[in-house]
C-alpha positions in Angstrom: 74.4 81.5 101.7 77.9 82.2 102.9 78.7 82.7 106.5 77.6 86.2 107.8 79.1 88.0 110.8 77.2 91.0 112.2 79.0 93.8 113.8 77.4 97.0 115.4 79.2 100.1 114.3 79.5 103.3 116.4 77.3 106.1 115.1 78.4 109.6 116.2 76.0 112.3 115.9 76.1 114.2 112.5 77.1 117.4 114.3 80.2 115.7 115.9 81.1 113.8 112.7 80.9 117.0 110.6 83.4 118.7 112.8 85.8 115.7 112.8 85.7 115.3 109.1 86.2 119.2 108.4 89.3 119.2 110.7 90.6 116.1 109.2 90.2 117.2 105.6 91.6 120.7 106.4 94.9 119.0 106.9 94.9 117.7 103.3 92.8 120.4 101.4 93.0 124.1 101.3 89.3 124.6 101.1 86.8 122.3 103.0 83.1 122.5 103.6 81.1 119.8 105.7 77.5 120.5 106.1 74.4 118.5 107.3 71.8 118.8 104.5 68.6 117.3 103.0 69.9 114.9 100.5 69.4 116.1 96.9 68.0 113.6 94.3 71.2 111.6 93.7 69.4 110.1 90.6 70.3 113.2 88.7 73.6 114.1 87.1 76.3 114.1 88.0 75.8 111.5 90.8 73.5 109.0 88.7 72.6 106.8 91.3 69.6 104.2 91.0 67.7 105.6 94.0 67.2 109.1 95.3 68.9 109.0 98.6 71.3 107.2 101.2 68.8 106.9 104.1 66.7 104.0 105.7 68.5 101.4 107.5 72.1 102.2 106.4 74.5 99.4 106.6 77.8 98.1 105.1 78.5 94.7 103.6 82.1 93.6 103.2 81.9 90.5 100.9 84.6 88.0 100.2 88.0 89.6 99.9 91.4 90.3 98.0 92.3 86.7 99.3 90.0 85.3 96.7 91.8 87.1 94.0 95.4 86.6 94.9 97.7 84.7 94.6 95.3 83.0 92.2 91.7 83.8 91.5 89.0 81.4 93.0 86.6 81.2 90.1 83.9 79.8 92.3 83.5 82.9 94.2 80.3 84.4 92.6 77.8 86.4 94.7 74.4 87.9 94.1 73.0 91.1 95.4 69.6 89.6 95.7 70.8 86.8 98.0 72.9 89.3 100.1 70.1 91.6 100.7 67.6 88.8 101.4 70.0 87.3 104.0 70.2 90.6 105.9 66.5 91.3 105.7 66.5 94.1 103.1 65.2 92.7 99.8 64.1 96.1 98.4 67.6 97.7 99.2 69.6 100.3 97.4 73.2 99.2 96.9 76.2 101.2 95.8 79.9 100.3 96.1 83.0 98.7 94.7 84.0 95.2 93.7 84.9 92.8 91.0 82.6 92.5 88.2 80.5 89.4 87.1 83.2 87.5 85.1 80.8 84.8 84.0 78.5 87.3 82.6 81.0 89.7 81.1 83.6 87.0 79.9 86.6 88.8 81.5 87.6 90.1 85.0 86.6 93.7 85.6 85.9 96.6 87.9 82.3 96.9 89.2 80.6 100.1 90.3 77.6 98.5 92.1 74.5 100.9 91.6 71.2 99.4 91.9 67.8 99.4 93.5 66.0 96.1 94.0 62.3 95.4 94.6 59.2 96.5 92.8 60.8 99.9 92.0 63.9 98.2 90.9 66.5 100.0 88.8 69.8 98.6 87.8 72.5 101.2 86.7 75.6 99.2 87.6 78.6 99.7 85.5 81.7 97.8 84.8 85.1 98.9 83.5 87.1 96.3 81.6 90.1 96.2 79.3 89.3 95.9 75.6 91.5 94.0 73.1 93.7 97.1 72.8 94.2 97.4 76.5 92.0 100.5 76.8 89.0 101.1 79.1 85.6 100.0 78.1 82.8 101.1 80.3 79.7 99.0 80.1 76.3 99.5 81.8 74.7 96.4 83.2 70.9 96.6 83.2 70.1 93.1 83.9 72.8 91.5 86.1 72.8 91.2 89.9 76.0 89.1 90.2 79.6 89.9 91.0 82.7 88.0 91.9 85.4 87.6 94.5 85.0 90.7 96.7 82.6 93.7 97.2 82.4 96.7 99.6 78.8 97.8 99.6 76.8 100.6 101.2 73.2 99.3 101.6 70.1 101.4 102.5 66.5 101.9 101.5 67.5 104.5 99.2 65.3 107.2 100.8 65.8 110.9 101.0 66.9 112.3 104.5 69.6 114.1 106.2 73.1 113.5 105.1 76.6 115.0 105.1 77.6 117.1 102.3 81.5 117.3 101.9 83.4 119.7 99.6 87.1 119.8 99.3 89.2 121.7 96.9 92.9 122.1 96.2 94.8 119.2 97.7 97.9 120.1 99.7 98.7 116.9 101.4 99.6 113.3 100.3 96.4 111.4 101.2 93.5 111.0 98.9 89.9 112.3 99.7 88.6 109.0 101.1 91.8 108.0 103.1 91.7 111.7 104.6 88.1 111.2 105.9 88.8 107.6 107.2 91.9 108.6 109.0 90.1 111.6 110.5 87.5 109.4 112.0 90.1 106.9 113.3 91.9 109.6 115.1 88.9 110.7 117.2 86.9 107.6 117.5 88.1 104.6 119.3 85.1 102.3 117.9 84.8 101.6 114.2 82.6 104.2 112.3 81.4 103.2 108.9 80.4 105.5 106.1 79.2 105.3 102.5 78.0 107.5 99.7 78.8 109.1 96.4 81.2 111.9 95.5 82.1 113.6 92.2 85.6 114.6 91.1 84.4 117.8 89.4 87.6 119.1 88.0 91.1 117.7 87.1 92.1 114.0 86.7 92.4 110.9 88.6 94.6 107.9 88.9 92.4 104.8 88.4 93.2 101.2 87.7 91.4 98.3 85.8 92.1 94.7 86.5 92.9 92.5 83.5 91.6 89.0 83.4 92.7 86.7 86.1 96.3 86.1 86.3 97.7 82.7 85.4 100.8 83.5 87.5 100.6 83.7 91.3 100.6 87.2 92.5 102.8 87.1 95.5 103.7 90.6 96.2 102.6 94.4 95.9 105.0 94.7 92.9 103.4 91.6 91.3 99.9 93.2 91.7 100.9 96.6 90.3 102.6 95.1 87.3 99.5 93.2 86.5 97.1 96.0 87.0 96.6 98.6 84.1 96.7 102.2 85.5 95.1 105.1 83.8 94.9 109.1 84.3 91.3 109.7 83.6 89.4 113.0 83.3 86.7 114.3 85.3 83.9 114.5 85.9 83.9 111.1 87.8 81.1 109.8 89.9 82.7 107.7 92.7 80.9 105.2 94.8 82.8 104.9 98.2 82.6 102.8 101.4 85.1 103.2 104.3 85.4 102.1 107.8 87.5 104.0 110.3 89.1 100.8 111.8 89.0 97.1 111.5 87.5 95.3 114.5 89.2 92.0 113.6 87.0 91.0 110.8 89.6 91.2 108.1 87.9 94.2 106.4 89.0 96.3 103.3 88.9 99.5 105.2 88.3 101.7 102.1 87.2 101.0 98.6 86.1 103.4 95.9 85.2 102.8 92.3 84.2 105.5 89.6 82.1 105.8 86.5 81.2 108.5 84.2 78.9 109.4 81.2 82.0 109.9 79.0 83.2 106.3 78.7 85.8 106.1 81.6 85.8 104.4 85.0 87.7 102.1 87.4 89.3 101.8 90.9 90.1 105.2 92.5 93.5 105.6 93.9 94.0 109.6 94.0 93.6 112.7 92.0 96.6 113.7 89.9 95.8 117.4 89.7 96.2 118.6 93.3 96.2 122.3 92.6 92.8 122.5 91.0 91.0 119.3 92.0 87.5 119.7 93.4 85.5 117.0 95.3 81.7 117.2 96.2 79.9 114.3 97.8 77.0 113.1 100.0 77.6 110.5 102.8 75.6 108.7 105.4 76.7 106.9 108.5 76.1 103.2 108.8 74.7 101.5 111.8 75.7 97.9 111.0 78.5 96.0 109.3 77.8 92.6 107.8 81.0 90.6 107.1 80.1 88.0 104.4 82.2 85.0 103.5 85.3 86.2 105.2 88.4 84.5 103.8 90.2 82.2 106.2 93.5 83.6 105.0 94.7 87.3 105.5 96.6 89.0 102.8 98.5 92.2 103.7 98.8 93.6 100.1 96.6 94.4 97.2 94.1 96.4 99.2 95.0 99.9 98.2 
């Protein structure tokens, strides 16, 4: 197993973090609600998770990194969720998050929406978004695969019901996206890193998403190179979005936010922002992580390609 570094995150009380998020989001959205609630069954639509909740030993795993994708992909970087959860002592874990899909299994590089419950009550509902031969999005559900490549940002828990934060935001008036607004709000108030993960739905409007093509044979050496290589889409709601973010990096070369989306109408990919600010509506459920596991941290540091 790759090297694992363990970092204890700061865990504010729900009451404190709900106030911080509401104040921060109100700078970007005209309507905001943040409440502490009993988690609904997130297996139901529109969330479609593989476990009912987000509670029970909540933690974050930041695996690999963009440095294994650019300038050229390191094809040997293949990870397995079962190995990761075993190495952190959570073999029956629920896992959601964003990463690069299992290229050896799919046959092409792709976006991964990790969504699985391991153990006796296992349920794999991971999706990948890839480009088809015409350059359009093809969304595939993987029911029998536990691998991914290059990088992953994962929220791991026992998948149990419990108290969580419900966040609603409507009508964007600022330039930040939904996730960045929450992450920066935490960073302004808390000096120590705070990590969160969960699922939100873009209920109305459209969003800018990208899908990676297959590995580039030409080195990607700048933001312009990366953006020219990626394929961008304006995709319709509803979109179920799996998100992990940390308010600040304590020196572990983290990807401080990462969100991937899927749907039941054939679209998905890496979330950048909504494109219909005047009538967008977000609704999500989040929990606070107590520990961050940095797994297989790259020795190099890349300062682009992490948007």
